[in-house]
N, C-alpha and C positions, 0 to 999 in steps of 0.2 A: 241496171242501165242508167247512165247519166242522163239527167233531164236537160233537154234543149230549151234555151231561152232566146228571145230576141233582144238585141242590143241597139239602143238608140242614142246617138251622140247629140248632146245639147250644145249650143254655142257657148264658148267660154268668154270670160271678161275681155280678154285681149282682142277678140274678133269683133267686138261690138263697137259701134260708132261713138258712143258716149261712155268713156271709161269711168267717169265720176259717178254715173248712175248704175253701173254694172260691176261693181267690185264684188269679189268673192266667187264662190264660197271659200272661206278660210278653214283650214284644218290645223289644229294646234295640239301640243302635248305639254304636260307639266312634269318635268323631271323630279320636282319636289314631292310628287305623289298627291298633290292637292286635287280634290274632286269638286269641280264647280257644280253648284246646285245641291251638293250633298254635304260637303264640309262647310260651305258658306254660300249664300246667294251672290251672284255676280251681275254687274252691269257692264255690258260690252260696248266698246267704242273702237272706231277705226279712223286713223289719220293718214292722209296721203300727202307726200311731199310735192310741193307745187312745181319744183324744177327737176327733180330726179324721177323719171318715169319708172313705174314698177316698185317704188319704195313706199311701203305701207307699214304703219305701226299698229299693232292690235293690243288693246288694253282691256283687261278684265279687272274691274274695280270691286273690292269688298269693303267692309266697314273698317278694316284695320290695315290692309296691305293691298297693293296693286300688283297684278302680274302683267308683264310687258313682253311682247315679242315683236320681231321685225323681220321683214322679208329680206333684209340686207345683213343678216347675222354673219358672224365670222365663219360659221360652218359652211357657208355657201360661196366662199371666195375661191375654192378650188374647182376643178372640173366636176360638174354634177352629172353622174352617170345615168340618171333617170329623172322623170317628172311624174308627179302623182296626180291621180284623178279620183273623184268620188262618185259612186254609183248607188242608186236606190232601185231595188227590185220589187216590182208589183207582182206578188205571187198569184193574184187573181187573173191578171192578163198575161203573165209570163214575160213581161217586157221589163228590161233593166235600162233606165236612163242614167247616163253618166256625163260628167263634165270635168274638165281640168280644174283643179283647185287653184286659188290665187297664187300666181308666180310659180306654180308647179311644185311648191315646197310645203313641208309640214313645219310649222313655226314653233320654235321652242319658247315657252313662257317662263320668264324668270321673275321672282319676287322683287319688287322695288318699293321705294318710299311711297307712302299713300298720299294721294292728292295732287301729284304733279300735273300741270297743264301741258300736254304735249303739243298743243296747237302752236306754242311759242317757237317750236323748232321747224315749223313749216314755212317760214318767211324766206327761206333760201339763203344762199351764200352772201348776199349783200349785207346782212346784219351780223354775220358770224364774228367779224372783228369787234363790233360794238358789244356783242354778247360776251366775248372773251374778256374785254376790258372791264365789263360790269362784274363778271365773276371774280376777277382779280381784286377789284375793290372790295367785294363782299368778303373774300378770303382774308384780306388784310384787316378788315374790321373785326372778323372773328378772332384772329390772333391777338389783336389789341384788347379784346374783351376777356378772352379766356387763356391766352397763351402764357407760357412761362417766360422768364427773362431771357433764357437762352433762345427760345423760339422767336421771340421778338427781335433779337439780334440777327438771327438767321434771316428773318423776313426783311429787315432793313438792308442786309447785304445782297439779298436775292429777291427781286420784285417780280420774278417771272412765274410764280406759282399760279395755278389756275384752280378754281373751285368747281367741282363737278355739279351737275344740276341737282343731284340728290343730297347735296351737303346742306347743313343747317346754316341759315343766313345770319343769325345774331341772337342776342339774349331774348328778344321779344318772341321770336319763333319758338325758342325752347319753352318759354312761359306758356305760350298758347298750346303747345303740344301737351305739357304737363297738366294744364287746366282742363283740356278736353279729356285726357285720360282719367283724371280725378272725377270729372262730372259723370263719365260713363260708369265708373266703378260705384259711385254713390247711387246712381239711378238703378243699377243692377243689384244694390244691397250686398256688395261684395265685401268680405272681411279683408283685413290686411294680408293674411296668409294667402288668400285667393288672388289678390292683386299681385303679390310677389311671384306666385306660381305662374301667373299669366305673363308677367314681365320677363321671366327667365325662360319661358317656353321657346322663344325664338332667339337663337344664338347664331352669331356669325362664325360658325365652325363647320368642319366637313360633315357630310351626311352621317347620322348616328341614330342610335335607338336608346333613348333614356331608360327604357324599361328593361334593358338587357342585363344579365348577371355574368356574362362571360365576355372576354375581350373580342373574340371573333364575331359574336353577335352584336356587340356594341358598335364596332366600326367594321363593316363588311366590305371586303375588297372589291366585290362586284359593284358596289355603289360608289366607291372611291375612284376607281379607274373607269373612265368613260368607255362605254361599249364600243365606240367607233375606233378605239386604239387598243383594245384588249389583246387582239391577236397580232398587233404590230410591234409589240415590245420585244427587245432583243433577248429573249429567254434562252435560246440555244447558244448564243455567243457567251452569255453569262455562265451557263453550265460548263462550257468548255474552259472558261477562265477559272472556274473552281477546280477542275480536274488537272489542268495543265498550266504551269507557270508561264510558258511561252505564249499561250493563248491570252493569259492575263496581261502579259507585257504588250501584246498586240492591241488589246482593248484599251490600254492606257495611252497608246500612241495618239497624238492630236490629229485625228482625221478631219476635224473642223477647226474653226478658230477657238471654240470653247472646248476645253479638254474634259475627259471623264473625271468627275470629282474624286479626289483622293480618299474621301471618307467611304465612298462606295467600293473602291478598289480594296481598301483595308477589310471591309466586311466580306468581300468575296474571298479574300485570302484566308480568312478565319472560318468560312462556312464549311460545315461538314455534310457530305452527302450521305444521309442515313437511308435505311431501307424503306422508310416511309416516303414514297415518291410524291404523294399529295402534299406533304409538308415541305419537301424540297422545292417543288414547283411554286408553292405559295411564297417561300422565302425569295426565290429567284425573281418572281414577278414583282414582289415588293421592291427589290433592289433595282430592277430595270425601270420601274416607274419612278422610283426615288431619284435615279440618275437623271432622268428627263426633267423632273421637277426642279432639281438643283441647278441644272444647266440653264434652263430658261429663266429661273428666278435670279440668277447671278448677273444677268444682263441688264441693260438700261430698262426703265419702266415703260418707255415708248419704243416700239419696234416697227420697222417699215419693210414692206415687201413690194418692190417695184416690178410690175408685170413686164416692163421693158428690159429688166435685168434678171430674169429668172423667177421672179415672183416668190411663191411659197417654197418652191423647191430650193432656191438659193438660200432662203432664210433657214430652212431646215438643215441644209448643208453647213451653214455657219455654226449652228448650235449642235451639229452632229447628232440629230435625232431624226426619226422617221417622220415623213410629212404628215401622216395620219395622227401621230402622237402630238406633233407641234400644233396642228389645227385644233385638236381637242383641248389642249392647254390654253390656247389663245381664246377659245370660246368660253372656257370656264373662268378665266381670270382677267380678261382684257376687254375693253370697249373698242369697237371697230368703227373707223370712218375712212372715207375714200376721197382722195384729191387727184383727179386725173387718172394716171396709170398706177398711182402709189396707194397701197392700203396701209393705213396706220393702225397700230394696236396699242392702246394706252391702258396702263394698269393704274387704277386709282389706289389711294391709301387703303381703303377698305378691302379691295380685292387683293392687294399685296399682303395685308394681314391674314386673309383667308388662305392664300397660297402658302404662306409660312406655316400655318397650322397644318395644312395638308402634308408638308414636308416632315413636320415633327411626328405626326401620327403614323405616316407610312414608315418612317425610320424606326419607330417603336414596334410596329407590327413585324418588320423585318427581323427584329431581335426576339421574336416570339413573345412580345408584350412585356419584356423585362430588359431594360437597358442599363448596363453597368455604368458607374461613374466615369470610368476612363473613356468610354464611347460617348458619353454625354459631353465631355470636354472637347473631344475631336469634332463632334457635330457643331458645337458652339463656336469653335474656332473658324470653321468653314462659313457659318452663317454670320459671323462677326456680331454675336450677341453676348451680353453680360450673363454671368451664371444665374443671378437672381431673376433677370428678365426672362431667360429661357425657361427656368423652372416655373415661373408664373404662367407662361403660355402653355406649358404642359398641364398645369392645374386647370386652366380654362377648358381643356379637353376632358377633364374628369380623371386625370392621372394622379397617382400618389408619388410625391417627390420626397426623397430622404437624403439629407446632406451627409456626405462622407465624413467619417471621423478622422481626427488627426490632421497632419499636414501643417502648412503655413497659416498664419493668421489671415483673416479676411474671409470673403465668401468661398464656400467649398463647392466642389462639383457634386452633382446629385445623382443618385440612383433613381430611375423612373420605372414605375410599374403601372399596368392598367388592369384593374379588377383582378388582383392576385387571388388564386383559389384558396390560399392558406388562411385568408381572413374569414373568420366564422363568427356569427352567422353571415352568409353572403348578403351583399347589398347591391341594388341596381346602380347603373351608371349615374342616374339622376341624383343619387345621394352623395356623389363625389364632386359634383360641380360646385364651384365657389358660391357661397350664399350671398345674396344681395343685401348690402348694409343700408339700413334706413335711419337717417338722422332725425332729430326732433325738429319740428317746424319752427322756423325763426319767429320769436316773439311769444312762444308758448313755454310754460313751465310745468 
């Protein structure tokens, strides 16, 4: 027999007269797998925007990294089908008390640069232009200090670049961070090897498992493809395109402004439907996700969705991707801001680099972890990368790159493999990551 309980609703924050004193409760999740209080102690902070009602930022601070979430994340721009509440059951009295959580949303907590003061963003739109100009000055100073001659020329001809809040402001900031890291290492009596291991533990690459010995365990498709768009990928259309040339031609038709990438169409043409249905579905899912990644990546780094002109639906139609898929990609790789009815999605340099690495690893997984040199060159042409540059990025992912023999002088195309089983004894993914090079301290011999 089911047990009957009494339910008592508590007033939520929105119904109280003083919102500043009645924020919360907040419910959050960490897609990185971080466990607050277990992996590291956290100090929690909440910031409220002074002009935008209902806009809060939640910050969980640790000694080395901050996790930040917002009630105005990109995943909330579309129609929200439900709102969330939190309840506590008193088993002794049989009464469950519940209240709606803040904004009715579960907040996604992403790792960010440690120590940023988020109070500076609460002054409203009046200071936005001043802040933008300040960031431009800081970016110019950074290029002058560390940039190449070519980069300085680019800066001179294009003064409109903006530095994000989590960018380093100059050489003094770099020195301060290095000094702090060295002091912590000395205090903890860490060896050089331990310091290097700690420094390379956090990499700006897709979700991975350094301890894995096989490619499928190292980069797991379930962790690469957001759960919100897993079932929205065009798997059935891709399967028809493999079996039927006419269906493949239909898939190649430009239904949106951005066409299907030729690289993906070539892979579909060469894909063989084996009796292993699980393997076939994995390949098709990789190619469907790869197509969406390449379409969105090829566009401008700033995208806009005007609610007065179709909003997210119109933007998804432009890129010829499903709305769920586009929203997931914008959440992963773009920063969101709103001006009136227009939602802006801006991709920073760091997020752009991460998105490129997603494309490379998904393309490799679609090839069953072994990409021939000819396919390497096709992908490089589409991404407009040099051969050496793309090989370097594959190595950042822990891949083995082997230059093709023969041909014309100059850089050769590369064959790419991820944890090939023929290498014995087997080694984990962590053994294939590039080693951090440490130079001698200036002034010492």
